[in-house]
C-alpha positions as CSV (number, residue, x, y, z in Angstrom):
1,M,76.6,23.3,3.3
2,I,77.7,20.3,1.2
3,V,74.2,18.9,1.2
4,S,72.7,22.1,0.0
5,S,75.3,22.4,-2.8
6,F,74.6,18.8,-3.8
7,V,70.8,19.6,-3.9
8,L,71.4,22.7,-6.1
9,V,73.5,20.6,-8.5
10,I,70.9,17.9,-8.7
11,S,68.2,20.5,-9.2
12,A,70.1,22.1,-12.0
13,I,70.6,18.7,-13.7
14,L,67.0,17.9,-13.4
15,T,66.0,21.3,-14.8
16,I,68.2,20.9,-17.8
17,S,67.0,17.4,-18.4
18,H,63.4,18.5,-18.1
19,R,63.9,21.4,-20.5
20,S,65.7,19.3,-23.0
21,V,62.9,16.7,-23.3
22,G,61.3,16.8,-26.8
23,F,63.9,19.0,-28.3
24,N,64.3,16.9,-31.4
25,D,60.7,17.6,-32.3
26,Q,60.9,21.4,-31.8
27,N,61.8,24.0,-34.4
28,T,61.9,26.9,-31.9
29,Y,64.2,27.3,-28.9
30,E,63.8,30.1,-26.4
31,F,66.3,31.6,-24.0
32,G,65.0,31.5,-20.5
33,N,62.7,28.6,-21.3
34,D,64.7,25.8,-23.1
35,C,68.1,24.2,-22.7
36,L,70.0,22.4,-25.4
37,S,72.5,20.1,-23.8
38,F,73.9,18.7,-27.0
39,T,74.9,19.8,-30.5
40,E,72.0,19.6,-32.9
41,D,73.0,18.6,-36.4
42,L,71.0,20.3,-39.1
43,K,70.6,19.4,-42.7
44,E,70.2,21.8,-45.6
45,D,66.4,21.8,-45.5
46,D,66.2,22.1,-41.7
47,K,65.3,25.4,-40.1
48,R,65.4,26.4,-36.5
49,Y,64.4,29.6,-34.6
50,V,66.1,30.9,-31.4
51,R,63.9,33.4,-29.6
52,Y,64.0,35.6,-26.5
53,N,61.0,37.3,-24.8
54,G,62.4,38.9,-21.7
55,K,62.7,35.9,-19.4
56,D,65.5,35.3,-17.0
57,V,68.3,33.2,-18.5
58,D,70.2,30.8,-16.3
59,S,74.0,30.7,-16.7
60,Y,73.9,26.9,-17.5
61,C,71.2,27.5,-20.2
62,D,72.6,30.6,-21.9
63,Y,73.6,29.1,-25.2
64,F,72.4,26.9,-28.1
65,R,74.7,24.9,-30.4
66,F,74.1,23.9,-34.0
67,R,76.1,22.2,-36.7
68,G,75.5,21.6,-40.4
69,R,75.9,18.0,-41.5
70,N,74.8,15.6,-44.2
71,D,76.2,12.1,-44.0
72,D,75.1,11.2,-47.5
73,T,77.4,13.6,-49.3
74,S,80.9,14.9,-49.0
75,D,79.8,18.6,-49.3
76,K,80.9,21.0,-46.6
77,Y,78.2,22.8,-44.6
78,S,78.2,25.9,-42.4
79,V,75.5,27.3,-40.0
80,C,74.0,30.7,-40.8
81,V,72.2,33.0,-38.4
82,T,69.8,35.7,-39.6
83,P,68.0,38.0,-37.2
84,L,64.4,38.3,-38.2
85,Y,63.9,41.0,-35.6
86,F,65.9,42.4,-32.6
87,N,64.1,44.7,-30.2
88,D,66.2,46.0,-27.4
89,S,65.6,49.7,-26.7
90,D,67.7,49.5,-23.5
91,C,70.7,47.9,-25.2
92,A,70.7,45.3,-22.5
93,V,71.3,42.2,-24.6
94,E,74.3,40.9,-26.6
95,I,74.2,37.8,-28.7
96,Q,77.7,36.3,-29.3
97,I,78.3,33.8,-32.1
98,K,81.3,31.5,-31.6
99,T,82.8,28.3,-32.9
100,S,83.6,27.2,-29.3
101,L,82.1,28.2,-26.0
102,R,85.3,29.7,-24.7
103,G,86.7,30.8,-28.0
104,V,86.8,34.1,-29.9
105,T,83.5,35.8,-30.7
106,E,83.0,35.6,-34.5
107,N,80.0,37.8,-34.6
108,K,77.8,39.9,-32.3
109,I,74.2,41.0,-32.5
110,T,73.3,44.0,-30.3
111,C,70.9,47.0,-30.4
112,D,73.3,48.9,-32.7
113,R,75.1,46.1,-34.5
114,N,74.2,43.4,-37.0
115,Q,70.5,43.6,-36.2
116,S,69.5,42.3,-39.7
117,D,72.7,41.0,-41.2
118,K,73.0,37.3,-42.0
119,Y,76.2,35.6,-40.7
120,C,77.5,32.2,-41.9
121,G,80.2,30.5,-39.9
122,P,83.2,28.5,-41.1
123,K,82.4,25.2,-42.9
124,E,82.1,22.1,-40.7
125,E,82.2,24.1,-37.5
126,A,79.5,24.2,-34.9
127,L,78.1,27.6,-34.0
128,Y,77.4,28.6,-30.4
129,I,74.7,31.2,-30.0
130,V,75.4,32.7,-26.6
131,F,73.1,35.1,-24.6
132,N,74.7,37.8,-22.5
133,D,73.4,40.8,-20.7
134,R,75.1,44.2,-21.0
135,Y,76.2,46.6,-18.3
136,G,74.1,44.8,-15.7
137,R,70.9,46.2,-17.2
138,P,67.5,44.3,-17.0
139,T,66.7,42.4,-20.1
140,S,63.0,42.0,-19.6
141,G,62.2,44.6,-22.3
142,A,64.2,42.9,-25.0
143,S,63.0,40.4,-27.6
144,F,64.4,38.8,-30.7
145,N,64.0,36.0,-33.1
146,L,67.0,34.4,-34.9
147,W,66.6,32.2,-38.0
148,I,69.1,29.3,-38.0
149,T,69.8,27.6,-41.4
150,V,72.5,25.6,-43.1
151,K,74.4,26.6,-46.2
152,R,76.2,24.2,-48.4
153,K,79.7,25.5,-49.1
154,S,79.9,23.8,-52.5
155,D,77.1,26.2,-53.6
156,Y,79.6,29.0,-53.3
157,N,82.1,27.1,-55.5
158,R,79.3,26.3,-58.0
159,N,78.3,29.9,-58.2
160,K,81.9,30.9,-58.8
161,G,82.2,28.3,-61.5
162,S,79.1,29.5,-63.2
163,M,80.3,33.0,-63.1
164,F,83.6,32.0,-64.5
165,G,81.9,30.0,-67.2
166,G,79.7,32.9,-68.1
167,G,82.7,35.2,-68.3
168,M,84.4,32.8,-70.6
169,W,81.4,32.7,-72.9
170,I,81.3,36.5,-73.0
171,I,85.0,36.7,-74.0
172,I,84.5,34.0,-76.7
173,G,81.4,35.7,-78.1
174,A,83.2,39.1,-78.2
175,G,86.2,37.5,-80.0
176,V,83.9,35.8,-82.6
177,L,82.0,39.1,-83.1
178,G,85.3,40.9,-83.6
179,L,86.5,38.4,-86.2
180,I,83.2,38.6,-88.1
181,T,83.5,42.4,-88.1
182,V,87.1,42.2,-89.5
183,C,86.0,39.7,-92.2
184,I,83.1,41.9,-93.3
185,T,85.4,45.0,-93.4
186,I,87.8,43.1,-95.7
187,V,85.1,41.9,-98.0
188,C,83.6,45.4,-98.3
189,W,87.0,46.9,-99.0
190,R,87.7,44.3,-101.8
191,V,84.2,44.9,-103.4
192,F,84.8,48.6,-103.2
193,R,88.1,48.2,-105.0
194,Q,86.6,46.0,-107.7
195,V,83.8,48.5,-108.4
196,S,86.1,51.6,-108.4
197,C,89.0,50.1,-110.4
198,P,87.2,49.8,-113.8
199,N,86.1,53.5,-113.6
200,S,89.7,54.6,-112.9
201,K,90.9,52.5,-115.8
202,K,88.4,54.2,-118.1
203,R,89.4,57.6,-116.9
204,S,93.1,56.8,-117.5
205,A,92.3,55.4,-121.0
206,S,90.4,58.5,-122.0
207,R,93.3,60.7,-120.8
208,H,95.6,58.7,-123.2
209,K,93.3,59.2,-126.1
210,E,93.0,63.0,-125.8
211,P,96.7,63.7,-126.7
212,Q,96.5,61.4,-129.7
213,I,93.5,63.3,-131.1
214,E,95.2,66.6,-130.6
215,I,98.3,65.3,-132.5
216,E,96.2,64.1,-135.4
217,L,94.5,67.5,-135.6
218,A,97.8,69.3,-135.6
219,M,99.1,67.2,-138.5
220,L,96.1,68.0,-140.6
């Protein structure tokens, strides 16, 4: 009994080692065919694909682990998962996305949930992509392809800063435009007064002359 258990353990280790060979040169990992026995660090330009095509998945090879990192900068990175397609008419498969293998599930991908939604994990955290079957159903009819990328968190701050800067310029522009409008209104009002005042003076002068003429005529 002990010998058979030892043989099974050795066989599992050899299988994992065999499946892990050449992983650094691959861009695509497949559940039921590959094992990733380490955390793969991805840079901003790196892209990986995690696929499934209906094969049996061993319990010791039911997850892949990725982390965003760039040693040349102090920027913070997070790993993003985007389903390119997810075909599971029997609803037999559930993909759990976690920050630790035994931790809380941060996101799920199933036949009726998040089939095309992009999810980005917390910055500087590795993401575990865990394969699970549902309700004991056969998974041979399911297939999917997940696109794994890295997002620099400073991009979010940069976008927010640009939005804030753009808003400030809009406010400043509106203030300048309002000030110009007020100045034009004042100038027009002053010009209008200068034009209308001489006419009013003439009218008032003519009114004063009319009584004098009437008085002179009466004296005659």
